[in-house]
MISEMAR-727631 format. One record per residue (C-alpha): residue number from 1; residue in three letters; x, y, z. Coordinates in steps of 0.5 Angstrom, whole numbers, plus 500, padded with zeros to 3 digits. Layout:
# residues N
+-----+-----+-----+-----+-----+
|   n | res |   x |   y |   z |
+-----+-----+-----+-----+-----+
| NUM | ala |   X |   Y |   Z |
...
+-----+-----+-----+-----+-----+
***
This chain:
# residues 168
+-----+-----+-----+-----+-----+
|   n | res |   x |   y |   z |
+-----+-----+-----+-----+-----+
|   1 | met | 676 | 639 | 591 |
|   2 | thr | 671 | 640 | 586 |
|   3 | glu | 664 | 641 | 589 |
|   4 | glu | 659 | 637 | 585 |
|   5 | pro | 653 | 640 | 584 |
|   6 | val | 647 | 639 | 589 |
|   7 | glu | 641 | 638 | 586 |
|   8 | asp | 635 | 641 | 590 |
|   9 | pro | 629 | 637 | 590 |
|  10 | glu | 625 | 643 | 590 |
|  11 | val | 628 | 645 | 583 |
|  12 | glu | 626 | 638 | 580 |
|  13 | val | 619 | 639 | 583 |
|  14 | ile | 618 | 646 | 579 |
|  15 | glu | 621 | 643 | 573 |
|  16 | glu | 616 | 637 | 573 |
|  17 | glu | 610 | 642 | 574 |
|  18 | glu | 613 | 646 | 568 |
|  19 | glu | 613 | 640 | 564 |
|  20 | asp | 606 | 638 | 566 |
|  21 | ser | 603 | 645 | 565 |
|  22 | ile | 606 | 645 | 558 |
|  23 | thr | 604 | 638 | 556 |
|  24 | ala | 597 | 640 | 558 |
|  25 | leu | 597 | 647 | 554 |
|  26 | glu | 599 | 643 | 548 |
|  27 | ala | 594 | 638 | 549 |
|  28 | arg | 589 | 644 | 550 |
|  29 | leu | 592 | 648 | 544 |
|  30 | glu | 591 | 641 | 539 |
|  31 | ala | 583 | 640 | 542 |
|  32 | leu | 582 | 648 | 540 |
|  33 | glu | 585 | 647 | 533 |
|  34 | lys | 580 | 641 | 532 |
|  35 | glu | 574 | 645 | 534 |
|  36 | leu | 576 | 650 | 530 |
|  37 | gln | 577 | 646 | 524 |
|  38 | tyr | 570 | 643 | 526 |
|  39 | ser | 567 | 650 | 526 |
|  40 | ala | 570 | 652 | 519 |
|  41 | ala | 567 | 645 | 516 |
|  42 | glu | 560 | 646 | 519 |
|  43 | met | 560 | 654 | 516 |
|  44 | val | 561 | 651 | 510 |
|  45 | asn | 556 | 646 | 510 |
|  46 | val | 551 | 651 | 513 |
|  47 | arg | 553 | 656 | 507 |
|  48 | gln | 552 | 650 | 502 |
|  49 | arg | 545 | 648 | 505 |
|  50 | ala | 543 | 655 | 505 |
|  51 | ala | 545 | 656 | 497 |
|  52 | arg | 541 | 649 | 496 |
|  53 | asp | 535 | 652 | 500 |
|  54 | arg | 535 | 658 | 496 |
|  55 | ser | 535 | 654 | 489 |
|  56 | asp | 529 | 650 | 491 |
|  57 | ala | 525 | 656 | 493 |
|  58 | ile | 527 | 659 | 486 |
|  59 | arg | 525 | 653 | 483 |
|  60 | tyr | 519 | 651 | 486 |
|  61 | gly | 517 | 658 | 488 |
|  62 | gly | 511 | 658 | 483 |
|  63 | met | 508 | 651 | 485 |
|  64 | ser | 502 | 654 | 488 |
|  65 | leu | 500 | 659 | 482 |
|  66 | ala | 501 | 653 | 478 |
|  67 | leu | 497 | 649 | 482 |
|  68 | arg | 491 | 654 | 482 |
|  69 | met | 492 | 654 | 474 |
|  70 | leu | 490 | 647 | 473 |
|  71 | pro | 483 | 647 | 474 |
|  72 | leu | 483 | 652 | 468 |
|  73 | leu | 486 | 647 | 464 |
|  74 | asp | 481 | 642 | 466 |
|  75 | ser | 475 | 647 | 464 |
|  76 | leu | 478 | 648 | 457 |
|  77 | glu | 479 | 641 | 456 |
|  78 | lys | 472 | 640 | 458 |
|  79 | ala | 470 | 645 | 453 |
|  80 | leu | 473 | 642 | 447 |
|  81 | glu | 470 | 636 | 448 |
|  82 | ala | 463 | 639 | 449 |
|  83 | ala | 464 | 643 | 442 |
|  84 | asp | 466 | 637 | 438 |
|  85 | gly | 460 | 639 | 433 |
|  86 | asp | 461 | 643 | 426 |
|  87 | asp | 456 | 649 | 428 |
|  88 | leu | 461 | 650 | 434 |
|  89 | glu | 467 | 650 | 430 |
|  90 | ser | 470 | 657 | 431 |
|  91 | leu | 468 | 656 | 439 |
|  92 | gly | 472 | 650 | 439 |
|  93 | glu | 478 | 653 | 435 |
|  94 | gly | 478 | 659 | 440 |
|  95 | val | 478 | 654 | 446 |
|  96 | arg | 483 | 650 | 443 |
|  97 | leu | 488 | 656 | 441 |
|  98 | thr | 487 | 658 | 449 |
|  99 | leu | 488 | 651 | 451 |
| 100 | glu | 495 | 651 | 447 |
| 101 | gly | 497 | 657 | 450 |
| 102 | ala | 496 | 656 | 457 |
| 103 | arg | 499 | 649 | 456 |
| 104 | ala | 505 | 652 | 453 |
| 105 | ala | 506 | 658 | 458 |
| 106 | met | 505 | 652 | 464 |
| 107 | glu | 511 | 648 | 460 |
| 108 | ser | 515 | 654 | 460 |
| 109 | glu | 514 | 654 | 468 |
| 110 | gly | 516 | 647 | 468 |
| 111 | val | 509 | 644 | 469 |
| 112 | val | 508 | 638 | 464 |
| 113 | lys | 503 | 633 | 463 |
| 114 | ile | 504 | 626 | 466 |
| 115 | glu | 504 | 621 | 461 |
| 116 | val | 499 | 615 | 463 |
| 117 | gly | 502 | 608 | 461 |
| 118 | ser | 497 | 602 | 460 |
| 119 | asn | 500 | 600 | 467 |
| 120 | phe | 498 | 603 | 474 |
| 121 | asp | 504 | 607 | 477 |
| 122 | pro | 503 | 609 | 484 |
| 123 | thr | 508 | 614 | 484 |
| 124 | thr | 505 | 618 | 479 |
| 125 | met | 498 | 616 | 479 |
| 126 | glu | 492 | 615 | 484 |
| 127 | ala | 487 | 610 | 483 |
| 128 | ile | 480 | 613 | 485 |
| 129 | ala | 476 | 606 | 483 |
| 130 | thr | 477 | 599 | 481 |
| 131 | val | 473 | 595 | 476 |
| 132 | pro | 474 | 588 | 474 |
| 133 | val | 479 | 586 | 469 |
| 134 | pro | 476 | 586 | 462 |
| 135 | asp | 476 | 580 | 457 |
| 136 | gly | 483 | 580 | 454 |
| 137 | gly | 486 | 585 | 460 |
| 138 | lys | 490 | 584 | 466 |
| 139 | ala | 490 | 586 | 473 |
| 140 | gly | 493 | 593 | 474 |
| 141 | ser | 492 | 596 | 468 |
| 142 | val | 489 | 603 | 467 |
| 143 | ile | 482 | 603 | 464 |
| 144 | glu | 480 | 610 | 464 |
| 145 | ile | 484 | 617 | 466 |
| 146 | val | 479 | 621 | 470 |
| 147 | glu | 483 | 627 | 471 |
| 148 | val | 490 | 628 | 468 |
| 149 | gly | 496 | 629 | 473 |
| 150 | tyr | 502 | 634 | 472 |
| 151 | met | 509 | 634 | 474 |
| 152 | tyr | 512 | 641 | 477 |
| 153 | his | 520 | 640 | 474 |
| 154 | asp | 521 | 633 | 478 |
| 155 | arg | 516 | 633 | 483 |
| 156 | ile | 508 | 631 | 483 |
| 157 | leu | 504 | 637 | 482 |
| 158 | arg | 498 | 633 | 482 |
| 159 | ala | 497 | 625 | 481 |
| 160 | ala | 493 | 623 | 475 |
| 161 | arg | 487 | 620 | 477 |
| 162 | val | 485 | 613 | 474 |
| 163 | ile | 481 | 607 | 474 |
| 164 | val | 484 | 601 | 475 |
| 165 | ala | 483 | 594 | 473 |
| 166 | glu | 483 | 589 | 479 |
| 167 | asp | 482 | 581 | 480 |
| 168 | glu | 475 | 580 | 483 |
+-----+-----+-----+-----+-----+
***
């Protein structure tokens, strides 16, 4: 007579608990691996953001200096306009050379004059006054440039201040 193995119910319970424990550990391991991947991706994003911020700081670091120099350019332009007489020719030439040098220095740092077209552009201009549309003109056209505007690389440093024609 051969004895059949007797299955002990306690052994089955222990084996089921071990399987449940292994399944739970595998699920926890999978969750931790995903968390590690998300953390690694976040670190890459933080590094890229820091590099971009550093690049912007370098590129736009001189913006306050450029802003302080704009009144100098304005004053030189006004001096040139006032020195249009023949007797002040040497003064006019000196101011003109100074202005050209200052403009070249500003352009080498990324500061460029905003070109004002015939139509008002609110992205680069500020309307400080409006006047009725002159004969033959159209609404929204620039009548006069009161103050020249400047860009610093791709950002507005100072908007051009203009007078715009408007329908009454």
